[in-house]
C-alpha positions, -999 to +999 in steps of 0.1 A: +000+000+000+012+035-008+005+051+026+012+086+013-016+084-012-040+069+014-031+094+041-035+123+016-069+111+004-081+104+040-068+138+053-083+157+024-117+139+027-119+143+064-109+180+062-134+187+035-163+171+052-155+183+087-152+219+074-185+215+056-202+201+088-187+230+109-200+256+084-234+239+082-237+239+120-227+276+120-255+284+095-280+265+116-270+286+146-276+317+126-312+305+124-319+316+088-349+293+086-340+283+051-342+247+039-307+249+025-293+258+059-309+230+079-291+202+096-313+172+104-307+135+111-304+126+074-277+153+070-259+140+100-260+104+087-248+116+053-218+133+069-210+103+091-210+081+060-188+105+041-163+108+070-163+070+074-156+065+037-128+090+038-112+073+068-117+038+052-091+045+025-065+037+051-076+001+048-065+001+011-095-019+000-102-016-037-139-011-032-132+017-008-111+035-034-138+030-060-164+044-035-142+074-028-137+080-065-174+078-073-185+099-043-158+125-047-165+129-084-203+132-077-197+158-049-172+177-070-197+180-099-227+185-076-213+214-056-209+240-083-237+229-106-265+220-081-257+230-045-243+266-048-268+277-075-296+265-052-282+283-022-276+315-042-312+315-054-325+317-018-299+338+000-269+358-009-236+340-007-212+354+019-175+351+023-178+318+042-198+303+014-171+313-011-143+300+011-161+268+017-168+264-020-132+269-029-116+248-002-143+221-002-143+215-039-104+217-039-101+191-012-127+168-028-107+171-061-076+159-042-096+129-030-107+122-065-072+125-079-057+103-052-084+077-059-077+078-097-039+075-091-044+046-067-068+027-089-052+032-123-015+039-118-005+020-087-026-011-096-009-013-130+025-010-116+019-039-092+030-019-061-004-017-045-020-031-014-046-059-008-073-080-024-052-104-044-032-079-064+004-088-075+021-072-045+000-094-021+011-127-035+037-144-014+069-148-033+084-182-032+117-186-013+147-184-035+160-218-045+195-230-036+219-228-065+223-261-084+252-282-070+253-262-037+266-282-008+251-281+027 
């Protein structure tokens, strides 16, 4: 397993989603009363799932990397094309919204890039982690040279 890639992806994902949670809670405390600023049980479960998926890359399971790739690609595309236009339609975006948008989408893009690198570059080089890939196979012990005496 390339621990640098896994640690980078986990750190970027955790930072992005924790920042998003903090700003979402901040908006709830401002009590805007808007649907886009609410934080309910389903939102909390979503963030818990995203945080768990981000941390799970440290296990280096192929399905976790695929999950991170698909989720980060969706979130990266969803933020500027669906979420922020919806928010801007109901309230003016403030400096916190712009900072979150820039940092959040940037960090999610890092997760996406790490996942792509892990799945398509490291897997092909044979230097990757678990699940029956070439680096996991136990190599046979070297044979003694022919005619060697004991």
